[in-house]
N, C-alpha and C positions, 0 to 999 in steps of 0.2 A: 940233624945229627942224631937225635934221640932215636928216631925210628930206624935209621941206618944201623946204629949199634945194636938195637934190639933184634933186627932182622939177621944181622951177622951172627949174633949170639945164638939165635934159633937154628940157623943153618950150620954153623961151624962149632958151636959149643965152647968157644974160647971165653974163659972167665974174664979176660981183659975187656972184651966187648961189653959184658954185663956190667962190669965196674965203670966203664966209660959211660954207659947209658944211665947208670945210677947217678953219676956225677952231673951229667947234663940235666937230668930230671930235677935233681936237688937245686941246681942253679936256676932253672926256670921257675920253680916254686919260690925261691928266695928273691927273685928279681921281677920278672914279668907278671907273676900272679900274686905277689905280696902286696898287701895294702891297697888292692884294687877294689872298686865298688863290687858288691855282690853280682856275680854273673859276668863280670868283665875282667879285663886284663890291661896291662900297659902295653901299647903297641910299639912305642919307641921310648928308649931311655937315653939320657945323656951320659957323659963319662962319670958323673957322680951318682948315677942310678935313679935320677929323677925323671918322671914321665914328661915327654915333650910333645906327645900327640894331642891334638885337639879333638880328634875323632877316633873311633875304634872300627876299622874296616871289617866287614863281615868275612872277607877273604882270609883274614888271620884265624878266624874260628875254625876253618877247615883244617889248618895245620895243627892247631891245638887239639882238636877233636881226634884226628888220626893218631896223635901221640897217646892220648888218653886211652883210645881203643886198644892200642898195642899193649899198654900197661895192664889194662883191665882184662884183656884176653888171657893172659897168663901172669898173674900178679907175682908168682914165685920168681919170675925173671929178675925182679928188682926187690931186694930184701927190704928196702926202706919204704916200699909202697904196697905192701900186702893189703888187700882189701878184706874187710870183714862184713 
């Protein structure tokens, strides 16, 4: 969803898409990337937000990385994720 909202914002300029992208990114950082070992993420969470995966598939890294690239490509798209 993050990449889709960012692409729609880039193409259509609708601020609602930017706001949705920002909300999705914040949610990812607060859930799947929070309290994970350095360089890792939580691949699956239960309804209480606890990690249930025993392994971290490399295929998930592709999706995380493409989202990061979209954010880093134009950090002004998401005000909460400006890079310095």
